[in-house]
Backbone bond lengths (Angstrom), bond angles and torsions (degrees), N, CA, C in turn:
res aa  C-N    CA-C-N  psi(-1)  N-CA   C-N-CA  omega(-1)  CA-C   N-CA-C  phi
1 M - - - 1.460 - - 1.521 111.47 -
2 A 1.313 117.10 -29.54 1.461 120.69 -179.28 1.519 112.82 -83.41
3 K 1.306 116.82 -12.36 1.462 120.87 -173.86 1.526 110.70 -75.85
4 E 1.315 116.36 146.66 1.454 121.72 172.55 1.531 108.30 -97.33
5 Y 1.321 115.97 137.21 1.463 121.30 -175.49 1.518 110.03 -114.39
6 D 1.319 115.48 146.92 1.456 120.75 -176.18 1.528 109.50 -144.12
7 G 1.330 116.09 52.81 1.461 119.23 176.64 1.516 110.37 -60.07
8 R 1.320 116.82 139.71 1.463 120.41 -171.93 1.531 108.58 -168.20
9 G 1.320 113.55 179.33 1.467 120.19 168.64 1.508 115.23 66.70
10 L 1.327 117.79 37.14 1.464 119.20 176.41 1.524 109.32 -65.48
11 R 1.320 115.69 118.52 1.459 121.57 -178.36 1.520 108.98 -119.68
12 V 1.311 115.30 120.86 1.460 121.52 -179.77 1.522 108.39 -92.33
13 G 1.326 115.20 118.73 1.457 120.77 -175.44 1.512 113.06 -102.89
14 R 1.302 115.97 -140.63 1.461 122.03 -170.89 1.527 111.67 -65.04
15 V 1.316 114.51 153.44 1.467 121.16 174.33 1.523 108.24 -76.92
16 L 1.322 115.49 127.77 1.467 121.27 179.43 1.521 111.86 -95.11
17 A 1.326 116.24 -32.54 1.471 120.26 -179.12 1.521 108.68 -165.73
18 R 1.323 114.62 156.57 1.461 121.17 174.54 1.525 108.42 -124.45
19 A 1.321 115.90 121.74 1.450 121.60 174.53 1.521 108.51 -103.31
20 S 1.310 116.23 176.64 1.462 119.65 -176.28 1.523 112.20 -64.97
21 S 1.333 117.01 -29.48 1.473 119.41 -173.90 1.521 113.96 -123.03
22 Y 1.332 118.57 1.70 1.460 119.95 177.97 1.518 110.21 -159.14
23 T 1.347 114.91 164.15 1.462 122.11 176.68 1.523 108.57 -117.86
24 R 1.312 115.78 139.26 1.462 122.70 -177.42 1.524 109.26 -105.11
25 H 1.333 115.82 125.94 1.464 121.76 -177.33 1.528 110.92 -120.62
26 F 1.313 116.27 151.57 1.459 122.62 164.34 1.522 107.56 -80.97
27 V 1.354 116.47 135.39 1.462 119.93 179.69 1.523 110.22 -135.82
28 T 1.327 114.31 161.36 1.462 121.88 168.60 1.525 108.30 -136.50
29 Y 1.331 114.89 159.32 1.460 120.82 173.30 1.522 107.23 -153.64
30 K 1.325 116.38 170.10 1.456 121.39 -177.52 1.521 110.91 -98.33
31 S 1.333 115.03 135.75 1.465 122.55 175.14 1.522 106.69 -129.89
32 G 1.337 116.21 95.67 1.456 119.22 -171.38 1.517 109.08 63.76
33 K 1.326 116.18 -127.92 1.456 120.98 179.08 1.524 112.55 -86.61
34 L 1.308 117.12 -5.74 1.456 121.38 -175.05 1.525 111.83 -95.46
35 T 1.318 115.55 151.54 1.455 122.29 168.64 1.520 107.79 -102.63
36 I 1.326 115.68 127.51 1.462 121.87 -176.87 1.520 108.94 -113.26
37 S 1.316 116.02 135.84 1.462 120.76 178.53 1.525 110.39 -96.40
38 G 1.319 114.67 168.15 1.460 121.00 177.68 1.509 109.56 -178.49
39 I 1.327 115.42 -167.58 1.455 120.65 173.61 1.522 108.62 -126.35
40 L 1.321 115.76 155.39 1.452 121.87 177.75 1.519 108.11 -131.61
41 N 1.328 116.06 117.31 1.455 121.41 173.01 1.521 108.41 -94.80
42 V 1.325 116.42 122.27 1.469 121.69 -176.37 1.515 109.19 -115.71
43 P 1.336 118.26 116.52 1.470 120.43 178.74 1.528 111.61 -61.01
44 K 1.312 115.57 152.07 1.456 119.92 174.99 1.529 108.98 -75.39
45 G 1.320 115.79 144.68 1.452 120.48 -177.35 1.512 110.37 125.68
46 N 1.307 115.82 -179.41 1.454 120.65 -174.18 1.523 114.04 -85.37
47 G 1.328 117.41 -29.42 1.453 118.88 -176.05 1.528 110.81 69.48
48 P 1.337 119.20 -160.54 1.470 124.09 0.57 1.523 112.01 -71.52
49 F 1.338 115.22 147.30 1.452 122.41 -177.39 1.528 110.36 -104.87
50 P 1.339 117.59 146.04 1.460 119.08 170.51 1.523 109.53 -62.07
51 A 1.318 116.31 153.81 1.464 121.00 -174.66 1.521 111.39 -119.11
52 L 1.308 115.23 149.50 1.459 122.32 175.87 1.521 108.79 -128.98
53 V 1.329 116.44 135.04 1.460 122.06 170.74 1.519 107.46 -101.30
54 L 1.326 116.68 128.25 1.459 122.27 -178.74 1.526 109.78 -106.46
55 A 1.350 115.13 130.85 1.467 122.61 179.42 1.527 108.01 -113.10
56 H 1.308 116.63 110.26 1.469 120.68 -171.65 1.524 112.45 -80.92
57 G 1.325 114.95 165.12 1.453 121.79 176.86 1.516 111.99 -79.35
58 Y 1.339 115.20 -177.01 1.466 119.56 -175.80 1.520 110.78 -69.30
59 I 1.317 115.53 126.70 1.457 124.36 167.70 1.523 105.36 -135.30
60 D 1.308 117.48 130.41 1.460 121.19 -178.68 1.530 109.53 -50.91
61 P 1.335 118.15 120.22 1.471 119.76 -179.56 1.519 113.73 -55.48
62 A 1.340 117.00 -24.38 1.468 119.63 -178.29 1.527 111.75 -68.83
63 I 1.333 117.35 -23.46 1.465 120.07 -179.40 1.523 112.11 -115.39
64 Y 1.333 116.72 -5.72 1.456 120.36 -177.48 1.529 110.81 -67.76
65 T 1.328 115.51 141.05 1.459 121.38 175.20 1.526 109.28 -124.77
66 N 1.315 116.15 159.86 1.463 123.01 -174.42 1.528 112.37 -47.98
67 G 1.340 116.06 123.44 1.457 121.61 175.16 1.506 115.40 70.44
68 R 1.333 117.38 21.25 1.462 119.80 -168.86 1.523 113.93 -71.93
69 G 1.307 119.30 -31.23 1.460 120.55 -174.60 1.511 112.76 -81.21
70 M 1.329 116.75 156.46 1.469 123.81 170.79 1.522 112.47 54.07
71 M 1.325 116.54 42.62 1.459 120.12 -177.46 1.525 111.85 -63.29
72 R 1.335 117.09 -40.92 1.471 119.08 179.42 1.523 110.69 -61.39
73 E 1.333 115.66 -44.35 1.462 119.94 -177.71 1.528 111.33 -67.79
74 Q 1.325 116.33 -39.16 1.463 119.72 177.83 1.526 110.88 -55.74
75 D 1.316 115.87 -48.06 1.464 121.48 -177.57 1.530 110.66 -68.50
76 Y 1.311 117.32 -49.01 1.467 122.24 -175.58 1.522 111.13 -59.07
77 L 1.306 116.73 -46.51 1.466 120.73 -174.99 1.529 112.11 -72.30
78 A 1.331 116.62 -37.02 1.470 118.94 177.13 1.520 110.86 -65.47
79 R 1.319 117.69 -36.53 1.461 121.19 178.81 1.523 112.18 -67.67
80 R 1.308 116.40 -15.80 1.466 120.37 179.98 1.525 112.25 -106.51
81 G 1.323 115.22 18.73 1.456 119.03 167.68 1.506 116.26 93.86
82 Y 1.327 117.47 20.04 1.468 120.63 176.73 1.526 110.03 -109.05
83 V 1.322 115.91 135.24 1.465 119.11 165.13 1.523 106.93 -72.76
84 V 1.323 116.35 127.64 1.466 121.36 -175.00 1.520 109.46 -114.90
85 L 1.328 116.02 116.66 1.467 121.56 172.52 1.517 108.03 -104.96
86 H 1.318 116.02 109.67 1.465 121.96 177.85 1.525 107.23 -100.76
87 T 1.328 116.60 112.35 1.457 120.55 -177.34 1.525 110.64 -83.17
88 D 1.335 114.97 144.00 1.467 120.10 177.44 1.533 112.63 -85.15
89 Y 1.325 119.37 -13.78 1.469 124.95 -171.20 1.540 110.38 68.32
90 R 1.311 114.94 160.71 1.469 121.27 172.72 1.530 109.96 -63.10
91 N 1.317 115.47 150.29 1.469 122.96 -179.83 1.529 113.35 71.50
92 H 1.318 118.01 7.56 1.460 121.96 -179.64 1.529 109.59 -119.32
93 A 1.325 115.44 141.10 1.467 122.53 174.50 1.536 110.34 51.42
94 A 1.335 117.48 -124.85 1.470 120.63 -176.87 1.522 112.87 -92.96
95 S 1.327 118.13 9.03 1.462 121.09 178.50 1.523 110.77 -70.73
96 D 1.325 115.52 155.65 1.463 120.30 176.17 1.526 110.72 -66.48
97 N 1.322 114.43 159.03 1.463 121.34 -177.53 1.523 111.48 -90.04
98 D 1.314 115.23 142.12 1.463 123.09 173.16 1.527 107.38 -126.99
99 P 1.321 118.06 98.01 1.473 120.15 -174.46 1.520 114.09 -65.62
100 K 1.320 118.55 -16.08 1.455 121.43 -178.92 1.532 113.12 -94.36
101 S 1.306 116.55 4.59 1.461 120.05 -170.01 1.524 113.20 -58.36
102 D 1.331 117.95 -50.72 1.466 120.42 -177.89 1.519 111.38 -63.78
103 R 1.316 116.45 -44.85 1.467 120.00 -178.77 1.530 111.11 -62.58
104 Q 1.309 116.84 -29.24 1.459 121.58 178.84 1.526 112.28 -94.38
105 L 1.343 115.08 25.40 1.466 122.63 172.95 1.528 112.77 60.49
106 R 1.337 116.05 26.21 1.460 122.63 179.19 1.530 112.37 56.97
107 L 1.316 117.00 26.45 1.464 119.61 176.30 1.523 111.52 -65.15
108 G 1.331 116.50 -17.35 1.456 119.61 175.02 1.522 112.42 -61.17
109 Y 1.342 117.26 -27.34 1.464 119.55 176.92 1.529 109.86 -61.98
110 T 1.340 115.87 -37.61 1.462 120.07 177.80 1.528 109.74 -62.34
111 E 1.323 116.94 -45.02 1.466 120.26 176.46 1.522 110.98 -57.11
112 D 1.336 116.30 -42.27 1.458 119.91 -176.28 1.528 111.52 -66.06
113 V 1.327 117.44 -34.67 1.466 120.05 178.84 1.527 110.76 -74.59
114 I 1.331 117.58 -42.79 1.467 119.63 175.37 1.524 110.01 -57.24
115 N 1.304 116.35 -45.41 1.466 119.69 -178.28 1.522 112.49 -70.25
116 A 1.332 117.65 -27.22 1.464 119.83 173.75 1.523 110.37 -63.99
117 V 1.336 116.41 -43.66 1.468 119.77 177.96 1.525 110.13 -62.03
118 L 1.327 116.37 -45.75 1.467 119.34 -179.24 1.527 111.31 -64.50
119 A 1.326 117.20 -35.69 1.465 119.83 177.96 1.523 110.69 -63.27
120 I 1.324 117.21 -37.47 1.466 120.81 175.58 1.518 110.45 -65.41
121 K 1.328 116.12 -47.03 1.462 120.37 -176.57 1.535 111.97 -62.86
122 K 1.320 116.80 -31.88 1.466 120.71 -178.00 1.525 113.74 -90.30
123 S 1.323 116.62 -8.58 1.458 119.52 -174.77 1.528 111.01 -72.97
124 P 1.338 117.64 139.47 1.466 120.91 175.92 1.526 113.26 -85.41
125 L 1.327 118.55 2.47 1.463 120.54 -177.02 1.530 110.03 -58.55
126 P 1.323 117.89 127.18 1.466 120.31 -170.96 1.524 114.29 -68.26
127 Y 1.336 117.74 -20.89 1.467 118.91 -178.11 1.527 112.72 -87.64
128 L 1.328 118.00 -0.92 1.463 121.87 179.69 1.522 110.25 -99.30
129 D 1.335 116.08 127.53 1.460 121.20 173.71 1.524 108.01 -100.56
130 G 1.313 115.98 94.45 1.461 121.01 -177.48 1.506 114.35 -69.30
131 E 1.329 117.44 -6.69 1.460 121.03 177.35 1.521 111.78 -89.42
132 R 1.319 117.29 -8.15 1.473 121.36 179.73 1.529 108.37 -130.44
133 V 1.330 116.10 95.34 1.462 121.29 -176.30 1.522 109.29 -133.67
134 G 1.317 115.82 130.12 1.462 121.89 176.48 1.510 111.00 -119.53
135 L 1.332 114.96 170.88 1.458 122.17 -177.08 1.522 108.84 -131.05
136 V 1.335 115.81 132.60 1.462 121.97 178.25 1.524 107.68 -129.07
137 G 1.337 117.06 127.22 1.457 120.79 -178.98 1.512 111.69 -132.48
138 R 1.328 115.83 146.43 1.452 120.36 -179.01 1.518 111.26 -125.30
139 S 1.343 117.18 131.87 1.457 123.33 175.24 1.532 109.87 57.63
140 L 1.339 118.83 -117.38 1.466 120.06 174.32 1.529 110.59 -54.25
141 G 1.334 116.50 -37.53 1.455 120.34 178.05 1.517 112.97 -63.90
142 G 1.338 116.87 -24.71 1.456 119.49 172.95 1.514 111.70 -67.43
143 G 1.336 116.02 -37.35 1.459 119.52 174.11 1.510 112.07 -66.73
144 V 1.340 116.64 -38.64 1.462 120.49 174.54 1.526 109.64 -60.05
145 L 1.316 116.18 -42.08 1.467 121.55 178.51 1.526 110.62 -57.91
146 Y 1.329 118.21 -47.18 1.468 120.37 178.30 1.535 110.53 -59.13
147 N 1.322 116.03 -42.38 1.467 119.77 179.48 1.524 111.33 -61.51
148 V 1.326 116.26 -42.66 1.467 120.20 -179.80 1.528 110.20 -61.56
149 L 1.320 117.18 -42.88 1.463 120.23 -176.27 1.523 112.13 -63.43
150 V 1.343 117.36 -34.72 1.470 118.59 -179.40 1.532 111.40 -88.02
151 A 1.328 117.30 -27.96 1.464 119.45 -179.13 1.521 111.88 -79.32
152 A 1.329 117.05 -30.80 1.466 120.50 -173.87 1.530 110.09 -137.71
153 P 1.323 117.81 72.63 1.473 120.12 177.97 1.523 111.25 -57.70
154 R 1.335 115.25 146.94 1.469 123.38 177.31 1.529 113.01 67.04
155 L 1.312 116.80 14.30 1.469 119.40 178.35 1.524 111.05 -72.79
156 V 1.344 116.48 -43.37 1.460 121.46 -178.76 1.521 109.20 -118.81
157 D 1.317 115.59 175.56 1.461 120.46 -177.97 1.522 112.97 -99.12
158 A 1.321 118.08 -22.91 1.465 122.19 -178.73 1.517 108.36 -164.29
159 A 1.347 115.90 158.50 1.458 120.80 -177.76 1.521 110.26 -141.77
160 V 1.334 116.06 139.02 1.459 122.58 -179.48 1.527 108.66 -129.04
161 A 1.339 116.38 126.74 1.466 121.85 -179.78 1.520 109.94 -116.11
162 F 1.326 116.34 131.88 1.457 122.53 176.28 1.531 109.29 -109.11
163 A 1.335 116.29 124.69 1.467 121.60 175.19 1.528 111.45 44.06
164 P 1.340 117.77 52.79 1.465 119.49 -171.75 1.522 113.41 -75.56
165 V 1.312 115.17 159.07 1.455 122.16 171.75 1.528 108.93 -69.38
166 S 1.305 115.93 -179.36 1.465 121.37 179.27 1.526 110.97 -70.21
167 S 1.326 115.44 153.49 1.464 120.17 172.99 1.524 111.09 -89.32
168 L 1.342 116.89 7.85 1.465 122.98 170.26 1.526 107.99 -111.12
169 T 1.312 117.06 115.72 1.461 121.77 -173.08 1.525 112.01 -63.36
170 G 1.321 117.56 -32.89 1.458 119.86 178.10 1.512 112.49 -62.73
171 E 1.334 117.50 -37.79 1.468 120.22 177.52 1.522 110.60 -63.88
172 N 1.314 116.91 -39.90 1.466 119.74 178.32 1.528 111.39 -66.22
173 F 1.325 116.34 -40.81 1.463 119.84 177.68 1.526 110.48 -59.48
174 N 1.314 116.61 -47.16 1.466 120.01 -178.30 1.524 112.26 -66.15
175 Q 1.328 116.67 -34.37 1.469 120.59 -176.96 1.520 112.37 -78.34
176 F 1.330 117.92 -39.84 1.464 120.33 -168.21 1.521 115.01 -115.40
177 T 1.330 118.29 -29.33 1.464 120.33 -167.96 1.520 112.83 -108.37
178 R 1.305 117.39 -28.17 1.466 120.05 -172.35 1.523 111.99 -59.37
179 Q 1.325 116.22 -30.97 1.465 119.62 -178.84 1.519 113.06 -77.88
180 D 1.328 117.25 -13.70 1.466 121.95 179.75 1.525 107.75 -89.69
181 G 1.310 116.26 91.31 1.453 122.35 -168.03 1.505 116.25 -49.35
182 A 1.341 117.71 -52.23 1.459 120.72 -173.79 1.524 111.32 -65.24
183 I 1.328 116.77 -48.98 1.464 119.85 -178.80 1.516 110.28 -68.05
184 A 1.318 117.80 -41.85 1.466 120.53 -179.95 1.515 111.16 -60.33
185 Q 1.310 116.96 -40.36 1.464 119.34 -179.59 1.526 111.51 -68.88
186 Q 1.337 117.44 -36.27 1.467 119.95 174.63 1.524 110.50 -57.82
187 I 1.318 115.44 -46.34 1.460 121.06 -176.95 1.521 110.53 -67.10
188 I 1.314 117.19 -44.26 1.467 120.84 -178.59 1.520 110.83 -65.42
189 R 1.340 116.33 -39.57 1.468 118.51 176.99 1.517 111.38 -63.19
190 A 1.313 116.85 -37.24 1.466 120.54 -176.76 1.520 112.64 -78.05
191 H 1.348 117.20 -37.00 1.462 119.99 -168.47 1.529 114.57 -128.25
192 G 1.319 117.29 -10.62 1.454 119.71 -171.98 1.518 110.63 83.83
193 A 1.314 116.31 156.55 1.461 121.00 177.08 1.525 109.85 -74.37
194 P 1.329 117.81 158.61 1.473 119.80 -179.44 1.526 113.29 -54.16
195 E 1.326 117.37 -37.41 1.464 119.31 -178.40 1.531 112.49 -76.37
196 D 1.331 116.65 -19.21 1.461 120.52 -177.79 1.532 113.43 -96.81
197 N 1.313 117.21 -23.99 1.459 121.04 -178.24 1.534 109.21 -136.81
198 P 1.322 117.42 64.05 1.475 120.04 -173.68 1.521 113.74 -61.91
199 E 1.334 118.25 -29.78 1.461 119.39 -179.07 1.524 110.77 -64.68
200 F 1.344 116.42 -44.27 1.464 118.79 178.06 1.520 110.97 -59.71
201 W 1.334 116.71 -47.75 1.458 120.22 -175.04 1.524 111.39 -68.32
202 R 1.314 116.79 -30.31 1.460 119.11 174.21 1.525 109.89 -65.73
203 E 1.323 117.37 -45.93 1.454 120.40 -175.99 1.533 112.49 -76.06
204 A 1.326 116.77 -13.13 1.467 120.77 174.03 1.522 111.35 -90.61
205 S 1.331 117.25 4.78 1.464 123.28 -178.81 1.520 110.56 -107.02
206 P 1.322 117.59 145.99 1.464 118.63 176.55 1.527 114.06 -74.69
207 R 1.321 118.66 -28.82 1.465 120.19 -171.02 1.521 114.31 -55.73
208 P 1.317 120.09 -43.92 1.475 118.15 -178.93 1.525 114.03 -63.94
209 F 1.326 116.99 -11.05 1.466 120.64 -175.84 1.529 111.97 -114.94
210 F 1.328 116.80 20.88 1.460 119.62 -178.18 1.530 113.08 -64.88
211 D 1.320 117.53 -14.24 1.468 118.30 176.06 1.530 111.77 -68.31
212 R 1.328 117.56 -9.40 1.467 121.98 177.01 1.531 112.33 -88.75
213 V 1.322 118.07 -8.69 1.461 121.21 -175.66 1.529 109.87 -73.26
214 T 1.318 116.26 125.69 1.466 121.54 -177.81 1.527 112.55 -113.84
215 E 1.317 118.31 -8.86 1.459 121.71 -174.26 1.527 110.91 -102.90
216 P 1.336 118.49 149.97 1.458 120.85 171.27 1.530 110.27 -66.66
217 V 1.324 115.63 141.80 1.466 121.75 -175.02 1.527 109.11 -127.19
218 L 1.323 116.00 131.29 1.459 123.09 173.95 1.519 108.31 -116.80
219 I 1.343 116.59 128.14 1.464 122.29 -179.72 1.523 108.84 -117.46
220 H 1.334 116.70 130.68 1.464 123.01 173.41 1.530 108.31 -109.71
221 H 1.336 117.13 134.73 1.462 118.93 177.70 1.525 110.23 -151.22
222 G 1.333 116.21 134.72 1.456 122.10 176.19 1.516 111.42 -84.03
223 T 1.326 116.35 142.94 1.467 119.98 -177.68 1.525 112.65 -72.99
224 A 1.342 117.72 -17.39 1.462 121.24 -179.68 1.526 112.35 -102.95
225 D 1.316 117.27 19.12 1.464 121.80 -179.59 1.524 108.79 -73.32
226 D 1.340 116.74 113.15 1.466 120.07 178.47 1.528 111.68 -104.17
227 T 1.320 117.62 8.08 1.462 122.12 172.95 1.519 110.41 -94.71
228 C 1.315 116.05 -53.65 1.465 123.28 174.42 1.529 106.94 -116.14
229 P 1.318 118.50 99.20 1.462 120.55 -174.17 1.527 111.61 -55.97
230 P 1.334 117.48 138.00 1.470 119.46 -179.50 1.525 113.43 -61.26
231 R 1.331 117.91 -20.87 1.468 118.77 177.04 1.526 110.95 -62.13
232 W 1.342 117.20 -27.14 1.458 119.35 177.23 1.527 110.88 -61.78
233 S 1.332 116.53 -44.65 1.464 118.87 -179.43 1.527 111.44 -70.92
234 R 1.323 117.23 -32.61 1.467 118.30 175.99 1.523 110.53 -64.26
235 A 1.331 116.55 -41.32 1.469 120.04 178.49 1.529 110.86 -67.48
236 T 1.332 116.76 -38.83 1.467 120.38 178.02 1.523 110.67 -63.98
237 L 1.337 116.34 -44.77 1.466 119.60 178.48 1.524 110.85 -58.93
238 K 1.321 116.68 -46.79 1.466 120.43 -179.94 1.523 110.95 -58.29
239 A 1.340 116.51 -42.61 1.463 120.48 -179.05 1.523 111.23 -69.54
240 L 1.323 117.77 -40.05 1.455 120.66 178.12 1.527 110.84 -61.69
241 Q 1.313 115.93 -47.62 1.463 119.62 -177.85 1.522 111.29 -67.63
242 A 1.333 116.91 -37.17 1.463 119.89 177.51 1.519 111.44 -63.49
243 A 1.351 116.13 -29.11 1.459 120.82 179.50 1.526 112.19 -85.80
244 G 1.331 116.88 -1.38 1.454 120.20 177.25 1.511 115.18 94.31
245 A 1.318 117.49 8.59 1.462 120.67 -178.82 1.527 110.62 -79.31
246 D 1.319 115.61 152.38 1.458 122.90 174.56 1.527 107.07 -86.29
247 A 1.323 117.16 97.25 1.461 121.16 -173.53 1.519 110.48 -136.16
248 Q 1.325 115.55 146.82 1.460 121.10 176.02 1.519 109.49 -142.15
249 L 1.313 115.92 149.58 1.464 123.57 178.62 1.515 108.53 -122.79
250 V 1.342 116.38 129.26 1.455 122.38 173.81 1.524 107.25 -114.63
251 T 1.332 116.73 124.77 1.463 120.90 178.47 1.523 109.77 -104.99
252 Y 1.331 114.92 153.66 1.463 122.16 -174.77 1.531 108.02 -127.12
253 D 1.320 115.48 110.61 1.460 120.79 -175.19 1.524 110.93 -60.43
254 G 1.327 115.57 125.87 1.451 121.83 174.71 1.511 115.72 81.23
255 E 1.322 117.87 -5.08 1.465 119.32 -179.36 1.525 110.53 -78.31
256 A 1.331 115.47 136.56 1.458 122.01 177.60 1.532 109.48 -89.58
257 H 1.314 115.87 -170.41 1.458 120.67 -172.53 1.532 112.54 -60.83
258 A 1.325 117.24 -40.13 1.461 120.78 -173.31 1.523 113.35 -80.68
259 F 1.321 118.50 -13.31 1.468 123.77 -174.48 1.535 109.70 64.97
260 G 1.329 115.08 134.59 1.456 120.98 179.43 1.510 111.25 -130.55
261 P 1.339 118.15 -102.32 1.466 120.68 -173.65 1.520 114.50 -58.58
262 Q 1.340 117.44 -30.39 1.467 119.09 -176.09 1.538 112.90 -96.60
263 W 1.332 116.08 7.08 1.465 118.43 177.85 1.530 112.27 -59.51
264 P 1.352 119.77 -44.34 1.475 118.09 178.29 1.525 112.78 -57.58
265 R 1.325 117.43 -38.67 1.460 119.74 178.71 1.528 110.46 -64.62
266 S 1.322 116.51 -40.20 1.468 119.20 179.07 1.520 110.97 -63.95
267 M 1.321 117.36 -34.98 1.458 120.15 179.80 1.528 111.43 -74.21
268 Q 1.324 117.37 -35.83 1.463 119.85 174.90 1.523 110.18 -60.40
269 R 1.320 116.54 -43.12 1.463 120.30 177.58 1.524 110.97 -64.71
270 T 1.325 115.58 -38.68 1.466 119.74 179.71 1.519 111.20 -62.21
271 V 1.323 116.97 -47.22 1.462 120.38 -178.91 1.526 110.89 -65.06
272 A 1.331 117.87 -40.05 1.467 120.34 177.01 1.525 110.62 -61.32
273 F 1.322 116.32 -41.25 1.465 121.87 178.95 1.527 110.71 -64.69
274 L 1.326 116.79 -44.65 1.454 120.60 -179.48 1.532 111.50 -67.50
275 K 1.311 117.53 -38.97 1.455 120.11 177.65 1.521 110.99 -61.43
276 E 1.313 116.18 -37.43 1.469 120.01 179.92 1.514 111.70 -66.23
277 H 1.333 117.02 -38.94 1.463 119.76 -170.07 1.523 114.31 -104.24
278 L 1.331 118.44 -9.77 1.470 120.74 177.13 1.527 109.87 -112.62
279 R 1.303 116.31 44.49 1.454 121.06 179.81 1.519 111.02 -81.02
280 A 1.315 116.00 147.66 1.460 120.18 177.07 1.518 109.52 -66.29
281 S 1.319 116.66 142.01 1.463 121.42 -179.96 1.519 110.23 -74.62
């Protein structure tokens, strides 16, 4: 929250694919001293188009490839008139390496998403409407989304989280990282375990700072999600609303973490929500 951000230098590179209603490009932008890669889906037409930054869920960086996460969402949203910037995060694909990322609880991903938004806002590209920018995050990316909202209030106009992780960082550590011996020990040596250093883990969590959230938030969660328990989103919603945030949670009976039959319905709701909050002034 104390850090100053200077996302910039959005560079649109080679064409990766052409669809009927949009073109897919390889892109890079600056996040602090690092160069971060990603993809940019640009709708056909004159624009300017509202923009969305997508924050993907966990994929092992060793197998991750450029633009690999949230492929369905990338396509769906671009076909509905949004410029979509899907960030690869540091240590992924062609992005620069940050050797301290795991030990620092991957908070660098939050920096990379904030700087992606700023790179859009500062870009002179005529098809980008830097005054209308939203954020969409999935799973781990949902946790990144929460971090962005508390670290950089008023950065975006609206935020949508799909099957997000907990808004308490200690719960995520215990669920996903504690079993990974080498990384878990690095983190514990640096910061202490959640039960041994609760103050650190509280301050490394977005939930205690939800009073800083200024954007409307929509959360989607399946009731059969055994990766990110739906109780996490219920607790996050309660905390957001208690802090005065405009937040809503939609649950989907029987849907697992990845979303299946009800995914189209969740996307229809997402687009309706974004249309409401990313309107031209």
